[in-house]
TIRO-2110 file (N, C-alpha, C; in Angstrom, 1 decimal):
// TIRO-2110
133.0, 0.1, -138.0, N, 1, A
133.6, -0.2, -136.5, CA, 1, A
133.3, 1.0, -135.7, C, 1, A
132.7, 0.7, -134.6, N, 2, A
132.3, 1.6, -133.7, CA, 2, A
133.6, 2.2, -133.1, C, 2, A
133.1, 3.4, -132.4, N, 3, A
134.5, 4.2, -131.7, CA, 3, A
135.1, 3.2, -130.5, C, 3, A
134.1, 2.6, -129.8, N, 4, A
134.6, 1.8, -128.6, CA, 4, A
135.4, 0.6, -129.1, C, 4, A
135.0, 0.1, -130.3, N, 5, A
135.8, -1.0, -131.0, CA, 5, A
137.2, -0.4, -131.5, C, 5, A
137.2, 0.7, -132.0, N, 6, A
138.5, 1.2, -132.6, CA, 6, A
139.4, 1.7, -131.4, C, 6, A
138.9, 2.0, -130.1, N, 7, A
139.7, 2.1, -129.0, CA, 7, A
140.3, 1.1, -128.1, C, 7, A
139.7, -0.1, -128.6, N, 8, A
140.0, -1.6, -128.0, CA, 8, A
141.5, -1.6, -128.0, C, 8, A
142.4, -1.4, -129.0, N, 9, A
143.9, -1.7, -129.1, CA, 9, A
144.6, -0.7, -128.0, C, 9, A
143.8, 0.7, -127.7, N, 10, A
144.5, 1.5, -126.7, CA, 10, A
144.4, 1.1, -125.5, C, 10, A
143.3, 0.5, -125.2, N, 11, A
142.9, 0.1, -124.0, CA, 11, A
143.6, -1.1, -123.6, C, 11, A
143.9, -2.0, -124.6, N, 12, A
144.7, -3.2, -124.5, CA, 12, A
146.0, -2.7, -124.1, C, 12, A
146.7, -1.8, -124.8, N, 13, A
148.0, -1.2, -124.6, CA, 13, A
148.1, -0.6, -123.1, C, 13, A
147.2, -0.1, -122.8, N, 14, A
147.1, 0.8, -121.3, CA, 14, A
147.4, -0.4, -120.4, C, 14, A
146.5, -1.5, -120.6, N, 15, A
146.5, -2.7, -119.6, CA, 15, A
147.9, -3.5, -119.7, C, 15, A
148.4, -3.3, -120.8, N, 16, A
149.8, -4.1, -121.0, CA, 16, A
150.9, -3.2, -120.3, C, 16, A
150.7, -2.0, -120.4, N, 17, A
151.7, -1.1, -119.5, CA, 17, A
151.7, -1.3, -118.1, C, 17, A
150.3, -1.1, -117.7, N, 18, A
149.9, -1.4, -116.3, CA, 18, A
150.4, -2.8, -115.9, C, 18, A
150.4, -3.9, -116.5, N, 19, A
150.9, -5.2, -116.2, CA, 19, A
152.5, -5.0, -116.0, C, 19, A
153.0, -4.6, -117.1, N, 20, A
154.4, -4.5, -116.9, CA, 20, A
155.1, -3.6, -115.9, C, 20, A
154.3, -2.5, -115.6, N, 21, A
154.7, -1.7, -114.4, CA, 21, A
154.5, -2.4, -113.1, C, 21, A
153.5, -3.2, -112.9, N, 22, A
153.1, -4.2, -111.8, CA, 22, A
154.3, -5.1, -111.5, C, 22, A
154.6, -5.8, -112.6, N, 23, A
155.9, -6.7, -112.7, CA, 23, A
157.1, -6.1, -112.2, C, 23, A
157.2, -4.8, -112.8, N, 24, A
158.6, -4.1, -112.3, CA, 24, A
158.4, -4.0, -110.8, C, 24, A
157.4, -3.6, -110.1, N, 25, A
157.1, -3.5, -108.8, CA, 25, A
157.6, -4.7, -108.1, C, 25, A
157.0, -5.7, -108.5, N, 26, A
157.2, -7.1, -107.9, CA, 26, A
158.7, -7.4, -108.1, C, 26, A
159.4, -7.3, -109.0, N, 27, A
160.7, -7.5, -109.3, CA, 27, A
161.6, -6.9, -108.1, C, 27, A
161.3, -5.3, -108.1, N, 28, A
162.0, -4.6, -107.3, CA, 28, A
161.9, -4.9, -105.8, C, 28, A
160.5, -5.2, -105.4, N, 29, A
160.4, -5.8, -104.2, CA, 29, A
161.2, -7.0, -104.0, C, 29, A
161.4, -8.1, -104.8, N, 30, A
162.1, -9.1, -104.7, CA, 30, A
163.5, -8.7, -104.4, C, 30, A
164.0, -8.0, -105.4, N, 31, A
165.5, -7.3, -105.1, CA, 31, A
165.7, -6.9, -103.5, C, 31, A
164.7, -6.0, -103.2, N, 32, A
164.9, -5.3, -101.9, CA, 32, A
164.9, -6.3, -100.7, C, 32, A
164.0, -7.4, -100.8, N, 33, A
164.1, -8.7, -100.0, CA, 33, A
165.5, -9.3, -100.0, C, 33, A
165.9, -9.3, -101.1, N, 34, A
167.2, -10.1, -101.3, CA, 34, A
168.4, -9.4, -100.5, C, 34, A
168.4, -8.1, -100.8, N, 35, A
169.2, -7.3, -100.2, CA, 35, A
169.3, -7.0, -98.5, C, 35, A
168.0, -7.1, -98.2, N, 36, A
167.7, -7.0, -96.8, CA, 36, A
168.3, -8.5, -96.1, C, 36, A
168.0, -9.4, -96.7, N, 37, A
168.7, -10.7, -96.3, CA, 37, A
170.0, -10.8, -96.2, C, 37, A
170.7, -10.3, -97.4, N, 38, A
172.0, -10.1, -97.3, CA, 38, A
172.7, -9.2, -96.1, C, 38, A
172.0, -8.1, -95.7, N, 39, A
172.3, -7.4, -94.7, CA, 39, A
172.1, -8.2, -93.5, C, 39, A
171.2, -8.9, -93.2, N, 40, A
170.8, -9.8, -92.0, CA, 40, A
172.0, -10.6, -91.8, C, 40, A
172.2, -11.3, -93.0, N, 41, A
173.4, -12.3, -93.0, CA, 41, A
174.7, -11.7, -92.5, C, 41, A
175.1, -10.6, -93.0, N, 42, A
176.1, -9.9, -92.6, CA, 42, A
176.1, -9.7, -91.0, C, 42, A
175.0, -9.0, -90.5, N, 43, A
174.9, -8.6, -89.1, CA, 43, A
174.9, -10.1, -88.2, C, 43, A
174.3, -11.0, -88.6, N, 44, A
174.6, -12.2, -88.0, CA, 44, A
175.9, -12.8, -88.1, C, 44, A
176.5, -12.8, -89.1, N, 45, A
178.1, -13.2, -89.3, CA, 45, A
179.0, -12.3, -88.3, C, 45, A
178.7, -11.2, -88.4, N, 46, A
179.5, -10.1, -87.4, CA, 46, A
179.5, -10.7, -86.1, C, 46, A
178.1, -10.6, -85.6, N, 47, A
177.8, -11.2, -84.3, CA, 47, A
178.4, -12.4, -83.9, C, 47, A
178.2, -13.4, -84.8, N, 48, A
178.7, -14.8, -84.5, CA, 48, A
180.4, -14.9, -84.5, C, 48, A
180.9, -13.9, -85.4, N, 49, A
182.4, -13.8, -85.4, CA, 49, A
182.9, -13.2, -84.1, C, 49, A
182.2, -12.1, -83.4, N, 50, A
182.7, -11.4, -82.4, CA, 50, A
182.4, -12.3, -81.3, C, 50, A
181.3, -13.0, -81.2, N, 51, A
181.2, -13.9, -80.0, CA, 51, A
182.2, -15.3, -80.1, C, 51, A
182.4, -15.7, -81.2, N, 52, A
183.4, -16.7, -81.2, CA, 52, A
184.9, -16.4, -80.8, C, 52, A
185.2, -15.0, -81.0, N, 53, A
186.4, -14.4, -80.5, CA, 53, A
186.4, -14.0, -79.2, C, 53, A
185.3, -13.2, -78.7, N, 54, A
185.3, -13.1, -77.2, CA, 54, A
185.0, -14.2, -76.2, C, 54, A
184.4, -15.2, -76.6, N, 55, A
184.5, -16.7, -75.9, CA, 55, A
185.7, -17.1, -75.6, C, 55, A
186.7, -17.0, -76.5, N, 56, A
187.9, -17.4, -76.2, CA, 56, A
188.9, -16.4, -75.9, C, 56, A
188.2, -15.4, -75.0, N, 57, A
189.0, -14.4, -74.2, CA, 57, A
190.0, -15.0, -73.3, C, 57, A
189.8, -16.2, -72.9, N, 58, A
190.7, -16.8, -72.0, CA, 58, A
192.0, -17.0, -72.7, C, 58, A
191.9, -17.0, -74.1, N, 59, A
193.1, -17.3, -74.7, CA, 59, A
193.6, -15.9, -75.1, C, 59, A
194.8, -15.5, -74.9, N, 60, A
195.5, -14.2, -75.0, CA, 60, A
195.8, -14.1, -76.6, C, 60, A
195.6, -12.7, -77.0, N, 61, A
196.0, -12.5, -78.5, CA, 61, A
197.2, -11.8, -78.6, C, 61, A
198.1, -11.9, -79.4, N, 62, A
199.3, -11.1, -79.8, CA, 62, A
198.7, -9.7, -80.2, C, 62, A
199.4, -8.7, -80.3, N, 63, A
199.1, -7.4, -80.6, CA, 63, A
198.6, -7.4, -82.2, C, 63, A
199.2, -8.3, -83.1, N, 64, A
198.9, -8.4, -84.3, CA, 64, A
197.6, -9.1, -84.6, C, 64, A
197.4, -10.0, -83.9, N, 65, A
196.2, -10.8, -83.8, CA, 65, A
195.0, -9.9, -83.6, C, 65, A
195.1, -9.3, -82.4, N, 66, A
194.1, -8.2, -82.1, CA, 66, A
193.9, -7.1, -83.1, C, 66, A
195.1, -6.6, -83.8, N, 67, A
194.8, -5.7, -84.7, CA, 67, A
194.0, -6.3, -85.9, C, 67, A
194.3, -7.4, -86.3, N, 68, A
193.7, -8.1, -87.3, CA, 68, A
192.1, -8.3, -87.1, C, 68, A
191.9, -8.7, -85.7, N, 69, A
190.4, -9.0, -85.4, CA, 69, A
189.8, -7.5, -85.4, C, 69, A
190.4, -6.6, -85.0, N, 70, A
189.8, -5.1, -85.0, CA, 70, A
189.5, -4.7, -86.6, C, 70, A
190.6, -5.0, -87.3, N, 71, A
190.7, -4.7, -88.8, CA, 71, A
189.6, -5.3, -89.4, C, 71, A
189.1, -6.6, -89.4, N, 72, A
188.2, -7.2, -89.7, CA, 72, A
186.9, -6.8, -89.4, C, 72, A
186.8, -6.6, -88.1, N, 73, A
185.4, -5.9, -87.8, CA, 73, A
185.1, -4.6, -88.4, C, 73, A
186.2, -3.7, -88.5, N, 74, A
185.9, -2.6, -89.2, CA, 74, A
185.6, -2.9, -90.7, C, 74, A
186.2, -3.7, -91.3, N, 75, A
185.7, -4.1, -92.7, CA, 75, A
184.2, -4.7, -92.7, C, 75, A
183.9, -5.3, -91.8, N, 76, A
182.5, -6.0, -91.7, CA, 76, A
181.5, -4.7, -91.4, C, 76, A
182.1, -3.7, -90.7, N, 77, A
181.1, -2.7, -90.4, CA, 77, A
181.0, -1.6, -91.7, C, 77, A
182.0, -1.6, -92.4, N, 78, A
182.1, -0.9, -93.6, CA, 78, A
181.1, -1.8, -94.8, C, 78, A
181.3, -2.8, -94.7, N, 79, A
180.4, -3.8, -95.6, CA, 79, A
179.0, -3.6, -95.2, C, 79, A
178.6, -3.5, -94.0, N, 80, A
177.4, -3.5, -93.5, CA, 80, A
176.5, -2.1, -93.9, C, 80, A
177.5, -1.0, -93.5, N, 81, A
177.1, 0.4, -93.9, CA, 81, A
176.9, 0.6, -95.5, C, 81, A
177.8, -0.2, -96.4, N, 82, A
177.5, -0.2, -97.9, CA, 82, A
176.3, -1.2, -98.2, C, 82, A
176.0, -2.1, -97.4, N, 83, A
174.8, -2.8, -97.6, CA, 83, A
173.5, -2.0, -97.1, C, 83, A
173.5, -1.2, -96.4, N, 84, A
172.5, -0.5, -95.7, CA, 84, A
172.1, 0.7, -96.9, C, 84, A
173.3, 1.2, -97.5, N, 85, A
172.8, 2.1, -98.6, CA, 85, A
172.6, 1.4, -99.8, C, 85, A
172.7, 0.3, -100.1, N, 86, A
172.2, -0.7, -101.1, CA, 86, A
170.8, -0.7, -100.9, C, 86, A
170.4, -1.0, -99.7, N, 87, A
168.9, -1.3, -99.5, CA, 87, A
168.2, 0.0, -99.6, C, 87, A
168.8, 1.1, -99.0, N, 88, A
168.1, 2.5, -99.3, CA, 88, A
167.9, 2.7, -100.8, C, 88, A
168.9, 2.4, -101.7, N, 89, A
168.7, 2.6, -103.1, CA, 89, A
167.7, 1.7, -103.6, C, 89, A
167.6, 0.4, -102.9, N, 90, A
166.5, -0.7, -103.6, CA, 90, A
165.2, -0.1, -103.0, C, 90, A
165.0, 0.6, -101.9, N, 91, A
163.8, 1.0, -101.3, CA, 91, A
163.2, 2.3, -102.3, C, 91, A
164.2, 3.0, -102.7, N, 92, A
164.0, 4.0, -103.7, CA, 92, A
163.5, 3.7, -104.9, C, 92, A
164.1, 2.5, -105.5, N, 93, A
163.7, 1.8, -106.6, CA, 93, A
162.1, 1.3, -106.5, C, 93, A
161.9, 0.7, -105.5, N, 94, A
160.6, 0.2, -105.2, CA, 94, A
159.5, 1.3, -105.2, C, 94, A
159.9, 2.2, -104.5, N, 95, A
158.9, 3.4, -104.4, CA, 95, A
158.8, 4.2, -105.6, C, 95, A
159.9, 4.4, -106.5, N, 96, A
159.8, 4.6, -107.8, CA, 96, A
158.9, 4.0, -108.8, C, 96, A
159.2, 2.6, -108.7, N, 97, A
158.6, 1.6, -109.4, CA, 97, A
156.9, 1.7, -109.1, C, 97, A
156.6, 1.6, -108.0, N, 98, A
155.2, 1.8, -107.2, CA, 98, A
154.7, 3.2, -107.9, C, 98, A
155.2, 4.1, -107.8, N, 99, A
154.5, 5.4, -108.4, CA, 99, A
154.2, 5.4, -109.9, C, 99, A
155.2, 4.7, -110.6, N, 100, A
155.1, 4.5, -112.2, CA, 100, A
153.7, 3.5, -112.3, C, 100, A
153.7, 2.5, -111.5, N, 101, A
152.6, 1.6, -111.7, CA, 101, A
151.4, 2.3, -111.2, C, 101, A
151.3, 3.0, -110.2, N, 102, A
150.0, 3.8, -109.9, CA, 102, A
149.8, 4.7, -111.0, C, 102, A
150.6, 5.2, -111.7, N, 103, A
150.4, 6.3, -112.8, CA, 103, A
149.7, 5.5, -114.0, C, 103, A
150.3, 4.4, -114.1, N, 104, A
149.8, 3.4, -115.4, CA, 104, A
148.3, 3.0, -115.0, C, 104, A
148.1, 2.5, -113.8, N, 105, A
146.9, 2.2, -113.4, CA, 105, A
145.7, 3.2, -113.6, C, 105, A
146.3, 4.2, -113.2, N, 106, A
145.2, 5.7, -113.3, CA, 106, A
144.8, 5.7, -114.9, C, 106, A
145.9, 5.6, -115.5, N, 107, A
145.7, 6.0, -117.2, CA, 107, A
144.8, 4.7, -117.7, C, 107, A
145.1, 3.6, -117.2, N, 108, A
144.4, 2.6, -117.6, CA, 108, A
142.9, 2.6, -117.3, C, 108, A
142.7, 3.0, -115.9, N, 109, A
141.2, 3.1, -115.4, CA, 109, A
140.7, 4.2, -116.1, C, 109, A
141.4, 5.4, -116.4, N, 110, A
140.7, 6.3, -117.3, CA, 110, A
140.3, 6.0, -118.7, C, 110, A
141.2, 5.1, -119.2, N, 111, A
140.8, 4.7, -120.7, CA, 111, A
139.5, 3.8, -120.8, C, 111, A
139.3, 2.8, -119.5, N, 112, A
138.3, 2.0, -119.3, CA, 112, A
137.1, 2.8, -119.3, C, 112, A
137.3, 3.9, -118.5, N, 113, A
136.0, 4.7, -118.3, CA, 113, A
135.6, 5.5, -119.4, C, 113, A
136.5, 5.9, -120.4, N, 114, A
136.1, 6.6, -121.6, CA, 114, A
135.6, 5.7, -122.5, C, 114, A
136.2, 4.4, -122.7, N, 115, A
135.6, 3.4, -123.4, CA, 115, A
134.4, 2.8, -123.1, C, 115, A
134.0, 2.7, -121.7, N, 116, A
132.8, 2.2, -121.3, CA, 116, A
131.7, 3.5, -121.5, C, 116, A
132.0, 4.9, -121.4, N, 117, A
131.3, 5.9, -121.5, CA, 117, A
130.8, 5.8, -123.1, C, 117, A
131.8, 5.7, -123.9, N, 118, A
131.5, 5.8, -125.5, CA, 118, A
130.6, 4.3, -125.8, C, 118, A
130.8, 3.4, -125.2, N, 119, A
130.0, 2.2, -125.4, CA, 119, A
128.5, 2.2, -125.0, C, 119, A
128.4, 3.1, -123.7, N, 120, A
127.1, 3.4, -123.4, CA, 120, A
126.4, 4.3, -124.2, C, 120, A
127.2, 5.4, -124.7, N, 121, A
126.3, 6.1, -125.6, CA, 121, A
126.1, 5.5, -127.0, C, 121, A
127.0, 4.6, -127.5, N, 122, A
126.5, 3.8, -128.6, CA, 122, A
125.5, 3.0, -128.5, C, 122, A
125.3, 2.4, -127.3, N, 123, A
124.1, 1.7, -126.8, CA, 123, A
122.9, 2.3, -127.1, C, 123, A
123.0, 3.6, -126.5, N, 124, A
121.7, 4.4, -126.2, CA, 124, A
121.3, 4.9, -127.7, C, 124, A
122.4, 5.3, -128.5, N, 125, A
122.0, 5.6, -129.9, CA, 125, A
121.4, 4.4, -130.8, C, 125, A
121.8, 3.2, -130.4, N, 126, A
121.2, 2.2, -131.0, CA, 126, A
119.9, 1.9, -130.8, C, 126, A
119.6, 1.9, -129.4, N, 127, A
118.2, 1.7, -128.8, CA, 127, A
117.4, 2.9, -129.5, C, 127, A
117.7, 4.1, -129.5, N, 128, A
117.0, 5.2, -130.2, CA, 128, A
116.6, 4.7, -131.7, C, 128, A
117.8, 4.4, -132.4, N, 129, A
117.5, 4.0, -133.9, CA, 129, A
116.3, 2.8, -134.0, C, 129, A
116.6, 2.0, -133.1, N, 130, A
115.6, 0.7, -133.1, CA, 130, A
114.3, 1.2, -132.7, C, 130, A
114.1, 2.1, -131.8, N, 131, A
113.0, 2.7, -131.5, CA, 131, A
112.3, 3.5, -132.4, C, 131, A
112.9, 4.1, -133.1, N, 132, A
112.6, 5.0, -134.1, CA, 132, A
111.9, 4.0, -135.4, C, 132, A
112.8, 3.1, -135.7, N, 133, A
112.5, 2.2, -136.6, CA, 133, A
111.2, 1.6, -136.3, C, 133, A
111.1, 1.0, -135.1, N, 134, A
109.9, 0.3, -134.5, CA, 134, A
108.7, 1.2, -134.6, C, 134, A
108.7, 2.7, -134.2, N, 135, A
107.9, 3.5, -134.4, CA, 135, A
107.2, 3.8, -135.9, C, 135, A
108.4, 4.0, -136.8, N, 136, A
107.9, 4.2, -138.0, CA, 136, A
107.1, 2.9, -138.4, C, 136, A
107.7, 1.7, -138.2, N, 137, A
107.0, 0.3, -138.6, CA, 137, A
105.6, 0.5, -138.1, C, 137, A
105.4, 0.9, -136.9, N, 138, A
104.1, 0.8, -136.2, CA, 138, A
103.0, 1.7, -137.0, C, 138, A
103.6, 2.9, -137.4, N, 139, A
103.0, 4.0, -138.1, CA, 139, A
102.3, 3.6, -139.1, C, 139, A
103.4, 3.0, -140.0, N, 140, A
103.1, 2.3, -141.4, CA, 140, A
102.0, 1.3, -141.2, C, 140, A
102.1, 0.4, -140.3, N, 141, A
101.2, -0.7, -140.2, CA, 141, A
99.8, -0.1, -139.7, C, 141, A
99.8, 0.9, -139.0, N, 142, A
98.6, 1.5, -138.6, CA, 142, A
97.8, 2.2, -139.7, C, 142, A
98.7, 2.8, -140.5, N, 143, A
98.1, 3.6, -141.7, CA, 143, A
97.5, 2.6, -142.7, C, 143, A
98.3, 1.6, -143.1, N, 144, A
97.8, 0.4, -143.8, CA, 144, A
96.5, -0.1, -143.4, C, 144, A
96.4, -0.4, -142.3, N, 145, A
95.2, -1.0, -141.4, CA, 145, A
94.0, 0.0, -141.6, C, 145, A
94.1, 1.2, -141.4, N, 146, A
93.1, 2.2, -141.3, CA, 146, A
92.6, 2.5, -142.9, C, 146, A
93.2, 2.1, -143.6, N, 147, A
92.7, 2.4, -145.1, CA, 147, A
92.0, 1.2, -145.5, C, 147, A
END
């Protein structure tokens, strides 16, 4: 078994790690988009809720109703801020996963280059051996014919 054949499982393992890292990036990006969508929904809901209550401004609110309205808006603002923090964490997660994937891709590429170089060296060695064998055969044949 040649050195390049012996290294095939190592290359396969490096490729597997790269694929898993890439899948992790894709999953993190999907989670980020989902969190961004949630934020957008919250913002739209707040706007809709506010507009609905302001359109009815001809209707007078009692002090308790006005306090409830304001309390709910504060809760929505807090929820939006928390969701923005969740998004920042998800963005960090995507960045971290992307860096890990880049590292595994670099390692995988390096392994491929090493194995390719070893394979090329093996091919050159094999060609040299074949050439040497052919030269020896030709020499023997020429010696036999000259006798």
